All heavy atoms as TSV, in Angstrom:
chain	resi	resn	atom	element	x	y	z
A	1	MET	N	N	-11.573	-26.141	9.568
A	1	MET	CA	C	-11.196	-25.750	10.906
A	1	MET	C	C	-10.807	-24.272	10.866
A	1	MET	O	O	-10.020	-23.851	10.029
A	1	MET	CB	C	-10.025	-26.617	11.372
A	1	MET	CG	C	-9.693	-26.421	12.821
A	1	MET	SD	S	-8.282	-27.365	13.467
A	1	MET	CE	C	-8.621	-29.014	13.013
A	2	GLY	N	N	-11.358	-23.502	11.786
A	2	GLY	CA	C	-11.071	-22.072	11.829
A	2	GLY	C	C	-9.703	-21.778	12.411
A	2	GLY	O	O	-9.009	-22.646	12.946
A	3	ARG	N	N	-9.316	-20.530	12.297
A	3	ARG	CA	C	-7.991	-20.106	12.771
A	3	ARG	C	C	-7.851	-20.280	14.277
A	3	ARG	O	O	-6.820	-20.755	14.758
A	3	ARG	CB	C	-7.769	-18.654	12.377
A	3	ARG	CG	C	-6.405	-18.151	12.747
A	3	ARG	CD	C	-6.146	-16.776	12.172
A	3	ARG	NE	N	-4.801	-16.367	12.509
A	3	ARG	CZ	C	-4.488	-15.211	13.063
A	3	ARG	NH1	N	-5.428	-14.333	13.316
A	3	ARG	NH2	N	-3.240	-14.914	13.334
A	4	LYS	N	N	-8.901	-19.904	15.030
A	4	LYS	CA	C	-8.842	-20.038	16.485
A	4	LYS	C	C	-8.671	-21.499	16.905
A	4	LYS	O	O	-7.890	-21.803	17.800
A	4	LYS	CB	C	-10.109	-19.475	17.133
A	4	LYS	CG	C	-10.102	-18.004	17.333
A	4	LYS	CD	C	-11.313	-17.580	18.139
A	4	LYS	CE	C	-11.306	-16.105	18.417
A	4	LYS	NZ	N	-12.446	-15.694	19.240
A	5	GLN	N	N	-9.416	-22.368	16.262
A	5	GLN	CA	C	-9.341	-23.786	16.603
A	5	GLN	C	C	-7.964	-24.357	16.280
A	5	GLN	O	O	-7.437	-25.172	17.024
A	5	GLN	CB	C	-10.435	-24.574	15.869
A	5	GLN	CG	C	-10.539	-26.009	16.312
A	5	GLN	CD	C	-10.927	-26.147	17.776
A	5	GLN	OE1	O	-11.699	-25.355	18.299
A	5	GLN	NE2	N	-10.362	-27.123	18.437
A	6	THR	N	N	-7.376	-23.910	15.180
A	6	THR	CA	C	-6.037	-24.369	14.811
A	6	THR	C	C	-5.016	-23.933	15.853
A	6	THR	O	O	-4.160	-24.722	16.261
A	6	THR	CB	C	-5.639	-23.810	13.428
A	6	THR	OG1	O	-6.618	-24.220	12.473
A	6	THR	CG2	C	-4.272	-24.298	13.006
A	7	ILE	N	N	-5.121	-22.686	16.303
A	7	ILE	CA	C	-4.203	-22.174	17.327
A	7	ILE	C	C	-4.370	-22.955	18.619
A	7	ILE	O	O	-3.383	-23.343	19.251
A	7	ILE	CB	C	-4.418	-20.663	17.543
A	7	ILE	CG1	C	-3.965	-19.893	16.305
A	7	ILE	CG2	C	-3.679	-20.175	18.786
A	7	ILE	CD1	C	-4.309	-18.423	16.318
A	8	LYS	N	N	-5.611	-23.220	19.018
A	8	LYS	CA	C	-5.851	-23.982	20.243
A	8	LYS	C	C	-5.272	-25.385	20.141
A	8	LYS	O	O	-4.692	-25.891	21.100
A	8	LYS	CB	C	-7.350	-24.056	20.536
A	8	LYS	CG	C	-7.925	-22.763	21.050
A	8	LYS	CD	C	-9.401	-22.918	21.363
A	8	LYS	CE	C	-10.008	-21.626	21.860
A	8	LYS	NZ	N	-11.419	-21.791	22.228
A	9	THR	N	N	-5.397	-26.007	18.980
A	9	THR	CA	C	-4.865	-27.346	18.790
A	9	THR	C	C	-3.338	-27.349	18.877
A	9	THR	O	O	-2.744	-28.233	19.502
A	9	THR	CB	C	-5.310	-27.912	17.427
A	9	THR	OG1	O	-6.734	-27.898	17.372
A	9	THR	CG2	C	-4.806	-29.321	17.219
A	10	VAL	N	N	-2.703	-26.355	18.285
A	10	VAL	CA	C	-1.244	-26.250	18.341
A	10	VAL	C	C	-0.782	-26.018	19.772
A	10	VAL	O	O	0.173	-26.649	20.247
A	10	VAL	CB	C	-0.741	-25.126	17.402
A	10	VAL	CG1	C	0.726	-24.824	17.642
A	10	VAL	CG2	C	-0.986	-25.503	15.961
A	11	VAL	N	N	-1.449	-25.137	20.499
A	11	VAL	CA	C	-1.084	-24.861	21.887
A	11	VAL	C	C	-1.270	-26.118	22.735
A	11	VAL	O	O	-0.414	-26.448	23.566
A	11	VAL	CB	C	-1.901	-23.675	22.451
A	11	VAL	CG1	C	-1.714	-23.544	23.946
A	11	VAL	CG2	C	-1.496	-22.385	21.761
A	12	ASP	N	N	-2.346	-26.855	22.531
A	12	ASP	CA	C	-2.559	-28.105	23.263
A	12	ASP	C	C	-1.441	-29.111	22.987
A	12	ASP	O	O	-0.957	-29.780	23.899
A	12	ASP	CB	C	-3.911	-28.725	22.899
A	12	ASP	CG	C	-5.078	-28.015	23.545
A	12	ASP	OD1	O	-4.856	-27.234	24.497
A	12	ASP	OD2	O	-6.221	-28.249	23.102
A	13	ALA	N	N	-1.032	-29.202	21.740
A	13	ALA	CA	C	0.053	-30.122	21.386
A	13	ALA	C	C	1.362	-29.697	22.058
A	13	ALA	O	O	2.097	-30.541	22.593
A	13	ALA	CB	C	0.216	-30.179	19.874
A	14	LEU	N	N	1.647	-28.402	22.048
A	14	LEU	CA	C	2.861	-27.900	22.706
A	14	LEU	C	C	2.840	-28.163	24.203
A	14	LEU	O	O	3.857	-28.538	24.793
A	14	LEU	CB	C	3.024	-26.400	22.432
A	14	LEU	CG	C	3.381	-26.003	21.009
A	14	LEU	CD1	C	3.346	-24.485	20.861
A	14	LEU	CD2	C	4.744	-26.548	20.632
A	15	MET	N	N	1.688	-27.991	24.822
A	15	MET	CA	C	1.574	-28.241	26.254
A	15	MET	C	C	1.741	-29.726	26.569
A	15	MET	O	O	2.336	-30.082	27.592
A	15	MET	CB	C	0.243	-27.708	26.782
A	15	MET	CG	C	0.195	-26.207	26.817
A	15	MET	SD	S	-1.382	-25.530	27.315
A	15	MET	CE	C	-1.609	-26.252	28.904
A	16	THR	N	N	1.248	-30.600	25.703
A	16	THR	CA	C	1.415	-32.029	25.901
A	16	THR	C	C	2.891	-32.414	25.821
A	16	THR	O	O	3.405	-33.160	26.663
A	16	THR	CB	C	0.606	-32.821	24.859
A	16	THR	OG1	O	-0.765	-32.456	24.982
A	16	THR	CG2	C	0.764	-34.308	25.047
A	17	ILE	N	N	3.585	-31.877	24.826
A	17	ILE	CA	C	5.017	-32.147	24.689
A	17	ILE	C	C	5.784	-31.610	25.889
A	17	ILE	O	O	6.675	-32.270	26.428
A	17	ILE	CB	C	5.548	-31.552	23.371
A	17	ILE	CG1	C	4.944	-32.309	22.189
A	17	ILE	CG2	C	7.073	-31.576	23.321
A	17	ILE	CD1	C	5.149	-31.639	20.852
A	18	ALA	N	N	5.420	-30.406	26.334
A	18	ALA	CA	C	6.091	-29.796	27.491
A	18	ALA	C	C	5.867	-30.638	28.745
A	18	ALA	O	O	6.802	-30.844	29.532
A	18	ALA	CB	C	5.582	-28.373	27.710
A	19	LEU	N	N	4.667	-31.147	28.933
A	19	LEU	CA	C	4.382	-31.972	30.103
A	19	LEU	C	C	5.214	-33.245	30.085
A	19	LEU	O	O	5.778	-33.650	31.113
A	19	LEU	CB	C	2.894	-32.306	30.167
A	19	LEU	CG	C	2.437	-33.104	31.380
A	19	LEU	CD1	C	2.700	-32.328	32.664
A	19	LEU	CD2	C	0.969	-33.438	31.264
A	20	LEU	N	N	5.321	-33.882	28.938
A	20	LEU	CA	C	6.144	-35.087	28.832
A	20	LEU	C	C	7.614	-34.778	29.115
A	20	LEU	O	O	8.308	-35.563	29.777
A	20	LEU	CB	C	5.981	-35.714	27.449
A	20	LEU	CG	C	4.608	-36.307	27.151
A	20	LEU	CD1	C	4.512	-36.708	25.687
A	20	LEU	CD2	C	4.314	-37.480	28.068
A	21	MET	N	N	8.081	-33.638	28.628
A	21	MET	CA	C	9.469	-33.254	28.903
A	21	MET	C	C	9.686	-32.959	30.383
A	21	MET	O	O	10.727	-33.301	30.943
A	21	MET	CB	C	9.848	-32.035	28.063
A	21	MET	CG	C	10.038	-32.336	26.603
A	21	MET	SD	S	10.428	-30.866	25.626
A	21	MET	CE	C	12.025	-30.424	26.282
A	22	LEU	N	N	8.693	-32.343	31.029
A	22	LEU	CA	C	8.832	-32.036	32.450
A	22	LEU	C	C	8.904	-33.307	33.291
A	22	LEU	O	O	9.586	-33.350	34.310
A	22	LEU	CB	C	7.670	-31.159	32.913
A	22	LEU	CG	C	7.716	-29.711	32.441
A	22	LEU	CD1	C	6.410	-29.007	32.757
A	22	LEU	CD2	C	8.885	-28.981	33.070
A	23	MET	N	N	8.216	-34.354	32.856
A	23	MET	CA	C	8.248	-35.612	33.593
A	23	MET	C	C	9.563	-36.362	33.377
A	23	MET	O	O	9.884	-37.270	34.137
A	23	MET	CB	C	7.058	-36.488	33.196
A	23	MET	CG	C	5.741	-35.939	33.696
A	23	MET	SD	S	4.378	-37.069	33.479
A	23	MET	CE	C	4.081	-36.927	31.737
A	24	ALA	N	N	10.325	-36.013	32.359
A	24	ALA	CA	C	11.593	-36.679	32.055
A	24	ALA	C	C	12.768	-35.870	32.604
A	24	ALA	O	O	13.794	-35.712	31.948
A	24	ALA	CB	C	11.722	-36.874	30.555
A	25	TYR	N	N	12.653	-35.387	33.817
A	25	TYR	CA	C	13.654	-34.494	34.422
A	25	TYR	C	C	15.056	-35.081	34.374
A	25	TYR	O	O	16.013	-34.404	34.006
A	25	TYR	CB	C	13.255	-34.192	35.867
A	25	TYR	CG	C	14.288	-33.403	36.628
A	25	TYR	CD1	C	14.413	-32.046	36.412
A	25	TYR	CD2	C	15.138	-34.010	37.545
A	25	TYR	CE1	C	15.355	-31.302	37.088
A	25	TYR	CE2	C	16.077	-33.285	38.225
A	25	TYR	CZ	C	16.189	-31.930	38.006
A	25	TYR	OH	O	17.118	-31.200	38.671
A	26	GLU	N	N	15.208	-36.349	34.731
A	26	GLU	CA	C	16.542	-36.950	34.788
A	26	GLU	C	C	17.171	-37.102	33.399
A	26	GLU	O	O	18.392	-37.172	33.276
A	26	GLU	CB	C	16.476	-38.296	35.494
A	26	GLU	CG	C	16.169	-38.147	36.972
A	26	GLU	CD	C	16.194	-39.466	37.701
A	26	GLU	OE1	O	16.654	-40.472	37.122
A	26	GLU	OE2	O	15.757	-39.494	38.854
A	27	LEU	N	N	16.352	-37.139	32.368
A	27	LEU	CA	C	16.878	-37.282	31.007
A	27	LEU	C	C	17.258	-35.946	30.379
A	27	LEU	O	O	18.191	-35.878	29.572
A	27	LEU	CB	C	15.849	-37.981	30.108
A	27	LEU	CG	C	15.481	-39.410	30.493
A	27	LEU	CD1	C	14.361	-39.912	29.602
A	27	LEU	CD2	C	16.690	-40.309	30.403
A	28	ILE	N	N	16.535	-34.870	30.729
A	28	ILE	CA	C	16.759	-33.591	30.054
A	28	ILE	C	C	17.592	-32.602	30.861
A	28	ILE	O	O	18.087	-31.633	30.311
A	28	ILE	CB	C	15.420	-32.925	29.657
A	28	ILE	CG1	C	14.580	-32.574	30.884
A	28	ILE	CG2	C	14.647	-33.799	28.708
A	28	ILE	CD1	C	13.340	-31.775	30.572
A	29	GLY	N	N	17.730	-32.811	32.154
A	29	GLY	CA	C	18.547	-31.925	32.982
A	29	GLY	C	C	17.751	-30.766	33.564
A	29	GLY	O	O	16.630	-30.469	33.145
A	30	GLN	N	N	18.354	-30.116	34.536
A	30	GLN	CA	C	17.670	-29.071	35.294
A	30	GLN	C	C	17.369	-27.827	34.460
A	30	GLN	O	O	16.262	-27.294	34.520
A	30	GLN	CB	C	18.502	-28.669	36.503
A	30	GLN	CG	C	17.820	-27.610	37.345
A	30	GLN	CD	C	18.612	-27.253	38.581
A	30	GLN	OE1	O	19.654	-27.827	38.856
A	30	GLN	NE2	N	18.122	-26.287	39.326
A	31	THR	N	N	18.322	-27.368	33.664
A	31	THR	CA	C	18.121	-26.134	32.897
A	31	THR	C	C	16.970	-26.286	31.901
A	31	THR	O	O	16.083	-25.433	31.834
A	31	THR	CB	C	19.409	-25.741	32.152
A	31	THR	OG1	O	20.472	-25.630	33.104
A	31	THR	CG2	C	19.234	-24.436	31.412
A	32	THR	N	N	16.974	-27.379	31.150
A	32	THR	CA	C	15.904	-27.612	30.181
A	32	THR	C	C	14.572	-27.783	30.897
A	32	THR	O	O	13.534	-27.315	30.417
A	32	THR	CB	C	16.213	-28.859	29.326
A	32	THR	OG1	O	17.512	-28.714	28.765
A	32	THR	CG2	C	15.192	-29.037	28.226
A	33	HIS	N	N	14.595	-28.437	32.050
A	33	HIS	CA	C	13.387	-28.635	32.844
A	33	HIS	C	C	12.795	-27.283	33.258
A	33	HIS	O	O	11.584	-27.070	33.156
A	33	HIS	CB	C	13.720	-29.474	34.079
A	33	HIS	CG	C	12.591	-29.705	35.000
A	33	HIS	ND1	N	11.621	-30.653	34.789
A	33	HIS	CD2	C	12.254	-29.096	36.165
A	33	HIS	CE1	C	10.748	-30.627	35.776
A	33	HIS	NE2	N	11.111	-29.684	36.626
A	34	GLU	N	N	13.639	-26.376	33.705
A	34	GLU	CA	C	13.164	-25.065	34.145
A	34	GLU	C	C	12.645	-24.231	32.971
A	34	GLU	O	O	11.618	-23.555	33.083
A	34	GLU	CB	C	14.280	-24.318	34.870
A	34	GLU	CG	C	14.598	-24.938	36.219
A	34	GLU	CD	C	15.750	-24.252	36.926
A	34	GLU	OE1	O	16.281	-23.259	36.385
A	34	GLU	OE2	O	16.115	-24.715	38.017
A	35	ILE	N	N	13.328	-24.281	31.838
A	35	ILE	CA	C	12.877	-23.543	30.659
A	35	ILE	C	C	11.537	-24.083	30.180
A	35	ILE	O	O	10.616	-23.323	29.866
A	35	ILE	CB	C	13.939	-23.604	29.547
A	35	ILE	CG1	C	15.176	-22.816	29.965
A	35	ILE	CG2	C	13.385	-23.071	28.225
A	35	ILE	CD1	C	16.380	-23.007	29.065
A	36	THR	N	N	11.413	-25.412	30.120
A	36	THR	CA	C	10.161	-26.036	29.688
A	36	THR	C	C	9.024	-25.679	30.641
A	36	THR	O	O	7.905	-25.404	30.201
A	36	THR	CB	C	10.326	-27.562	29.607
A	36	THR	OG1	O	11.430	-27.859	28.760
A	36	THR	CG2	C	9.087	-28.222	29.065
A	37	GLY	N	N	9.295	-25.674	31.928
A	37	GLY	CA	C	8.280	-25.290	32.909
A	37	GLY	C	C	7.830	-23.854	32.728
A	37	GLY	O	O	6.637	-23.544	32.835
A	38	THR	N	N	8.760	-22.972	32.434
A	38	THR	CA	C	8.422	-21.567	32.200
A	38	THR	C	C	7.563	-21.418	30.949
A	38	THR	O	O	6.564	-20.682	30.949
A	38	THR	CB	C	9.702	-20.726	32.069
A	38	THR	OG1	O	10.486	-20.891	33.249
A	38	THR	CG2	C	9.373	-19.268	31.865
A	39	VAL	N	N	7.913	-22.131	29.887
A	39	VAL	CA	C	7.133	-22.078	28.648
A	39	VAL	C	C	5.721	-22.599	28.899
A	39	VAL	O	O	4.730	-21.988	28.460
A	39	VAL	CB	C	7.825	-22.884	27.529
A	39	VAL	CG1	C	6.908	-23.093	26.340
A	39	VAL	CG2	C	9.111	-22.184	27.103
A	40	MET	N	N	5.605	-23.697	29.636
A	40	MET	CA	C	4.284	-24.254	29.912
A	40	MET	C	C	3.449	-23.287	30.760
A	40	MET	O	O	2.254	-23.120	30.526
A	40	MET	CB	C	4.401	-25.595	30.613
A	40	MET	CG	C	3.088	-26.311	30.725
A	40	MET	SD	S	3.344	-28.019	31.101
A	40	MET	CE	C	1.662	-28.559	31.168
A	41	MET	N	N	4.087	-22.635	31.732
A	41	MET	CA	C	3.374	-21.665	32.561
A	41	MET	C	C	2.852	-20.506	31.707
A	41	MET	O	O	1.712	-20.066	31.873
A	41	MET	CB	C	4.290	-21.117	33.657
A	41	MET	CG	C	3.633	-20.093	34.549
A	41	MET	SD	S	4.785	-19.239	35.620
A	41	MET	CE	C	5.753	-18.322	34.441
A	42	LEU	N	N	3.662	-20.032	30.773
A	42	LEU	CA	C	3.234	-18.942	29.898
A	42	LEU	C	C	2.094	-19.376	28.983
A	42	LEU	O	O	1.171	-18.601	28.728
A	42	LEU	CB	C	4.415	-18.427	29.081
A	42	LEU	CG	C	5.501	-17.713	29.882
A	42	LEU	CD1	C	6.699	-17.407	28.996
A	42	LEU	CD2	C	4.962	-16.456	30.530
A	43	LEU	N	N	2.147	-20.599	28.472
A	43	LEU	CA	C	1.054	-21.106	27.645
A	43	LEU	C	C	-0.241	-21.187	28.444
A	43	LEU	O	O	-1.312	-20.798	27.967
A	43	LEU	CB	C	1.405	-22.480	27.066
A	43	LEU	CG	C	2.455	-22.504	25.964
A	43	LEU	CD1	C	2.867	-23.935	25.666
A	43	LEU	CD2	C	1.948	-21.817	24.722
A	44	LEU	N	N	-0.148	-21.696	29.667
A	44	LEU	CA	C	-1.342	-21.787	30.515
A	44	LEU	C	C	-1.887	-20.404	30.844
A	44	LEU	O	O	-3.088	-20.176	30.830
A	44	LEU	CB	C	-1.025	-22.531	31.815
A	44	LEU	CG	C	-0.940	-24.038	31.702
A	44	LEU	CD1	C	-0.359	-24.621	32.979
A	44	LEU	CD2	C	-2.302	-24.631	31.420
A	45	ARG	N	N	-0.994	-19.478	31.125
A	45	ARG	CA	C	-1.420	-18.113	31.465
A	45	ARG	C	C	-2.105	-17.454	30.270
A	45	ARG	O	O	-3.109	-16.763	30.410
A	45	ARG	CB	C	-0.215	-17.293	31.899
A	45	ARG	CG	C	-0.582	-15.903	32.328
A	45	ARG	CD	C	0.597	-15.210	32.938
A	45	ARG	NE	N	0.187	-13.906	33.378
A	45	ARG	CZ	C	0.740	-12.783	32.950
A	45	ARG	NH1	N	1.749	-12.827	32.118
A	45	ARG	NH2	N	0.308	-11.625	33.378
A	46	ASN	N	N	-1.573	-17.691	29.094
A	46	ASN	CA	C	-2.143	-17.113	27.886
A	46	ASN	C	C	-3.541	-17.668	27.624
A	46	ASN	O	O	-4.427	-16.948	27.189
A	46	ASN	CB	C	-1.229	-17.387	26.686
A	46	ASN	CG	C	-1.679	-16.657	25.448
A	46	ASN	OD1	O	-2.183	-15.552	25.532
A	46	ASN	ND2	N	-1.518	-17.284	24.317
A	47	LEU	N	N	-3.746	-18.938	27.885
A	47	LEU	CA	C	-5.050	-19.558	27.654
A	47	LEU	C	C	-6.093	-19.114	28.664
A	47	LEU	O	O	-7.269	-19.021	28.349
A	47	LEU	CB	C	-4.927	-21.078	27.695
A	47	LEU	CG	C	-4.261	-21.733	26.505
A	47	LEU	CD1	C	-4.162	-23.227	26.731
A	47	LEU	CD2	C	-5.011	-21.442	25.232
A	48	SER	N	N	-5.671	-18.853	29.903
A	48	SER	CA	C	-6.637	-18.532	30.949
A	48	SER	C	C	-6.895	-17.033	31.094
A	48	SER	O	O	-7.724	-16.625	31.891
A	48	SER	CB	C	-6.158	-19.093	32.285
A	48	SER	OG	O	-4.957	-18.470	32.672
A	49	ARG	N	N	-6.188	-16.215	30.327
A	49	ARG	CA	C	-6.342	-14.763	30.419
A	49	ARG	C	C	-7.689	-14.340	29.835
A	49	ARG	O	O	-8.053	-14.767	28.743
A	49	ARG	CB	C	-5.208	-14.088	29.650
A	49	ARG	CG	C	-5.142	-12.592	29.825
A	49	ARG	CD	C	-3.916	-12.030	29.184
A	49	ARG	NE	N	-3.791	-12.525	27.817
A	49	ARG	CZ	C	-2.774	-12.257	27.021
A	49	ARG	NH1	N	-1.793	-11.511	27.440
A	49	ARG	NH2	N	-2.742	-12.744	25.799
A	50	PRO	N	N	-8.442	-13.510	30.561
A	50	PRO	CA	C	-9.726	-13.041	30.020
A	50	PRO	C	C	-9.509	-12.207	28.752
A	50	PRO	O	O	-8.552	-11.450	28.650
A	50	PRO	CB	C	-10.317	-12.177	31.128
A	50	PRO	CG	C	-9.349	-12.171	32.238
A	50	PRO	CD	C	-8.166	-12.981	31.866
A	51	ARG	N	N	-10.377	-12.376	27.817
A	51	ARG	CA	C	-10.273	-11.666	26.546
A	51	ARG	C	C	-11.078	-10.373	26.571
A	51	ARG	O	O	-12.098	-10.277	27.230
A	51	ARG	CB	C	-10.787	-12.543	25.406
A	51	ARG	CG	C	-10.055	-13.826	25.253
A	51	ARG	CD	C	-8.652	-13.552	24.734
A	51	ARG	NE	N	-7.920	-14.802	24.626
A	51	ARG	CZ	C	-6.642	-14.907	24.873
A	51	ARG	NH1	N	-5.962	-13.893	25.258
A	51	ARG	NH2	N	-6.032	-16.056	24.747
A	52	LYS	N	N	-10.610	-9.404	25.832
A	52	LYS	CA	C	-11.305	-8.128	25.707
A	52	LYS	C	C	-12.618	-8.352	24.963
A	52	LYS	O	O	-12.650	-9.036	23.944
A	52	LYS	CB	C	-10.419	-7.166	24.922
A	52	LYS	CG	C	-10.829	-5.740	24.995
A	52	LYS	CD	C	-9.798	-4.897	24.256
A	52	LYS	CE	C	-9.961	-3.446	24.610
A	52	LYS	NZ	N	-8.944	-2.625	23.950
A	53	GLY	N	N	-13.688	-7.826	25.484
A	53	GLY	CA	C	-14.982	-7.967	24.834
A	53	GLY	C	C	-15.744	-9.199	25.252
A	53	GLY	O	O	-16.712	-9.583	24.610
A	54	GLY	N	N	-15.304	-9.860	26.313
A	54	GLY	CA	C	-16.021	-11.041	26.792
A	54	GLY	C	C	-15.573	-12.317	26.114
A	54	GLY	O	O	-14.787	-12.311	25.192
A	55	GLN	N	N	-16.111	-13.405	26.594
A	55	GLN	CA	C	-15.748	-14.706	26.031
A	55	GLN	C	C	-16.584	-15.010	24.795
A	55	GLN	O	O	-17.766	-14.722	24.737
A	55	GLN	CB	C	-15.972	-15.800	27.068
A	55	GLN	CG	C	-15.039	-15.675	28.251
A	55	GLN	CD	C	-15.265	-16.808	29.231
A	55	GLN	OE1	O	-16.212	-17.569	29.100
A	55	GLN	NE2	N	-14.410	-16.891	30.220
A	56	LYS	N	N	-15.949	-15.614	23.816
A	56	LYS	CA	C	-16.634	-15.998	22.587
A	56	LYS	C	C	-16.275	-17.407	22.216
A	56	LYS	O	O	-15.253	-17.890	22.457
A	56	LYS	CB	C	-16.255	-15.053	21.451
A	56	LYS	CG	C	-16.812	-13.684	21.677
A	56	LYS	CD	C	-16.513	-12.806	20.485
A	56	LYS	CE	C	-17.092	-11.426	20.731
A	56	LYS	NZ	N	-16.877	-10.532	19.652
């Protein structure tokens, strides 16, 4: 497995964990919910950002 694929797999796993935490709002509280949402938004933004030199 190449480096890019490993990074994508790790990011996918983090996003899955973040989504599960976001759905457990009553268990984790508002502050953790907001922090987790911000982290997930940044992960999504990082994945959807166009890369220099085109897509590969």
